[in-house]
C-alpha positions as MATLAB code, in Angstrom:
seq = 'XXXXXXXXXXXXXXXXXXXXXXXXXXXXXXXXXXXXXXXXXXXXXXXXXXXXXXXXXXXXXXXXXXXXXXXXXXXXXXXXXX';
ca = [
     251.831   61.618  -76.390;
     253.686   59.387  -78.803;
     256.564   61.874  -78.898;
     256.654   61.993  -75.095;
     256.797   58.199  -74.845;
     259.379   57.995  -77.622;
     261.571   60.584  -75.917;
     261.223   58.845  -72.569;
     262.172   55.490  -74.108;
     265.153   57.135  -75.804;
     266.309   58.590  -72.486;
     265.803   55.324  -70.582;
     267.731   53.376  -73.226;
     270.516   55.992  -73.223;
     270.148   56.391  -76.978;
     270.629   52.688  -77.711;
     268.316   50.631  -79.904;
     265.993   48.269  -78.080;
     265.847   44.718  -79.450;
     264.116   41.493  -78.435;
     261.012   42.914  -76.795;
     258.976   40.451  -74.747;
     256.121   38.677  -76.523;
     253.607   40.540  -74.337;
     254.536   43.823  -76.056;
     254.161   42.288  -79.488;
     250.825   40.735  -78.476;
     249.483   44.061  -77.227;
     250.519   46.006  -80.306;
     249.893   43.450  -83.045;
     247.683   40.734  -81.591;
     243.968   40.295  -82.263;
     242.059   38.037  -79.888;
     238.451   39.181  -79.498;
     236.513   38.594  -82.751;
     239.713   39.336  -84.707;
     239.627   42.976  -83.474;
     243.184   44.253  -82.860;
     244.139   44.482  -79.197;
     245.138   48.130  -79.632;
     241.572   48.973  -80.695;
     240.114   47.165  -77.682;
     242.561   48.985  -75.409;
     241.499   52.310  -76.937;
     237.805   51.468  -76.429;
     238.492   50.724  -72.750;
     240.740   53.729  -72.056;
     238.714   56.374  -73.913;
     235.690   56.303  -71.546;
     238.009   56.392  -68.540;
     239.854   59.418  -69.949;
     236.564   61.114  -70.848;
     235.190   60.746  -67.322;
     238.469   61.954  -65.854;
     238.688   65.000  -68.127;
     235.048   66.030  -67.760;
     234.189   65.142  -64.150;
     237.371   65.291  -62.091;
     239.407   68.197  -60.781;
     242.625   67.141  -62.524;
     240.771   67.103  -65.845;
     239.591   70.667  -65.339;
     243.148   71.721  -64.489;
     244.497   70.041  -67.618;
     241.890   71.809  -69.770;
     242.673   75.146  -68.104;
     246.417   74.913  -68.585;
     246.218   73.254  -71.989;
     249.391   72.898  -73.988;
     250.920   76.252  -73.088;
     251.701   76.653  -69.418;
     253.121   80.156  -69.859;
     250.016   81.446  -71.672;
     247.783   79.979  -68.960;
     249.875   81.690  -66.300;
     249.619   85.027  -68.143;
     245.826   84.514  -68.210;
     245.785   84.374  -64.418;
     245.479   80.600  -63.996;
     247.497   79.117  -61.138;
     249.458   76.486  -63.077;
     250.998   74.934  -60.003;
];
């Protein structure tokens, strides 16, 4: 996912370096507010249960598991990847 986000940022910035990010980005990535726990860890603890419920209990999660990382292989297995 990091490569996807990095590639998307590269495309949006047209290959230029991005400087002077807003303080909110720095706070999210490097700040630590709750009991000196980094904000990124708190964000992970909030998002993980949401992703788990989505992947295990919702239709889109089942589709993502079925297709996996290789759309062509899933299609050859008879899974409708559309």
